[in-house]
C-alpha positions, 0 to 999 in steps of 0.5 A: 684834853679839850680840843684847842679853841673849843669850849669844853663840855659840849652837850652832844646828842648821838643819833644812831642804830649802830652799836659800834658808833654808839661805843666808839664815837662816845669815847672819842668825843669824850677824849676831846673834852665833850659829853655825849648826853644821850644816844637817840634810837628810833623804835623801829631799829632800822627806822622802817618797821616796828621791832621784831625779834631781830630788832630787839636783839639789835636794840639790846646790843645798842644798850650794851654798847653805850658807855656808862652815863649815856642815856639811851632814848627810844623814840617811838614816832618821828613826831616825838623826835624834836620835843625829845631832842629839845629836852636834851639841850644839845650843843651839837647833834651828830648822826651816823646810821640814823634812818629818819630825816631830822625836821628843820625845827630839830636842826635848829635846836643845837647852837653848833648845828647838826652833822651827819656821817654819810657812807659815801663820797658825797655828792655821789650816792645820796639817799638811804642805800649808799653802800648797797649801790656802791657794792652793786655797781662794783665799786673798788673804793668806798668812802664816807662824808661828814657833812652839815645837815640841812633840810634835804637828805645828804646835801649839806656842806662837807666837813671831811671825807675819806675813802678806803679800798674794798675787795671781793673777799671783804665780808660785811663785817670787814667793810663795816670795820673799814668804815668805822676806822675811817670815821674814827680817823676823821672825827677829831678834825670834824670837831675842830672845824665845828669849833671854829665855826667852819661852815664846810664846802658846798657840794657840787650838785651837778655831780650828784647821784642817788642811792634809793631803796633797792627794787624787790626784784633785785633780790632774786638770784639767777644762777645763770649769771656769773659767780662774781655777779651773784657774789656782789649781789649777795653782799650788796643786799646785806647793805641795802634796804627795801621799804618795809625792811632789809632783805637778803638776796634769795635763790632756789637752792636744793629745791627750795627758796633760801635767803643767801647771806654770804658767799665765797668765790671758788678757787678750784677747777671749773666743773661743767654743770647746769647753772643752779646745780648743787655740786658739793656740801662742806658742813653747812656750806654749799657749792653751787654752779653759776653761769661760769664757775661755781660759787660757795654759799657760806651762809643761808637761811630758809626764806620767810613766808 
């Protein structure tokens, strides 16, 4: 049934590169009586570089995730975004994990405005890598914010916020699922506020912090660091980005450079060995000595040239 006080049948355009957002938000908005008329995706799936094989695979997952009757529009350049959006005649624009800044002329297209979902408790961690920086700084709680969009990144009035705990054991997939659960819980209330014409609460600019792209040197693992600091680095890098694309943490391991994609804390005795020593193998998993205790390297891949 439509939300109380809201005219049914809003034309909503969803801008995202995340298959879970495409699927879950479309179904949730339809349940509130609205219509996601299109899913808009940048041609560079991460919004940072042309599609490679991994990018095409992600794009395929987006097409599969989009529910029936939702058109998926691939926009090749930022300059084409506004005319493509104008042709859709949206009542509301909704962005979540969309890497391009919407120009003022695009923001002005929808009569109900444009709303963004930012994965931090704004005004903290404004910018392109909020989750990466929160995990890098050992946050024990992560959050997200629905806010109205304005000409600057992540500065518009807040419509809803939510937070959830994160532990050392939470994998990339677990963190993302917690984020999606929080966003699905908040979405109906956000739609109700938009329907009432609620402008939201202004952010406290004095409390703002910025989350830029990681510096390339941060990727490199020093096995002399503590196992926990290496573990946090590996996970932070999975959520971060560098200009030109995303990059996993990397390390010298068994005589070669590898991309370290996932680690797990060691729970056994503390053997004494030089940092970087390969202590054991368990299938594809490698046990590596860090500055204090060993660390399991659960997933890794050769470093690309």
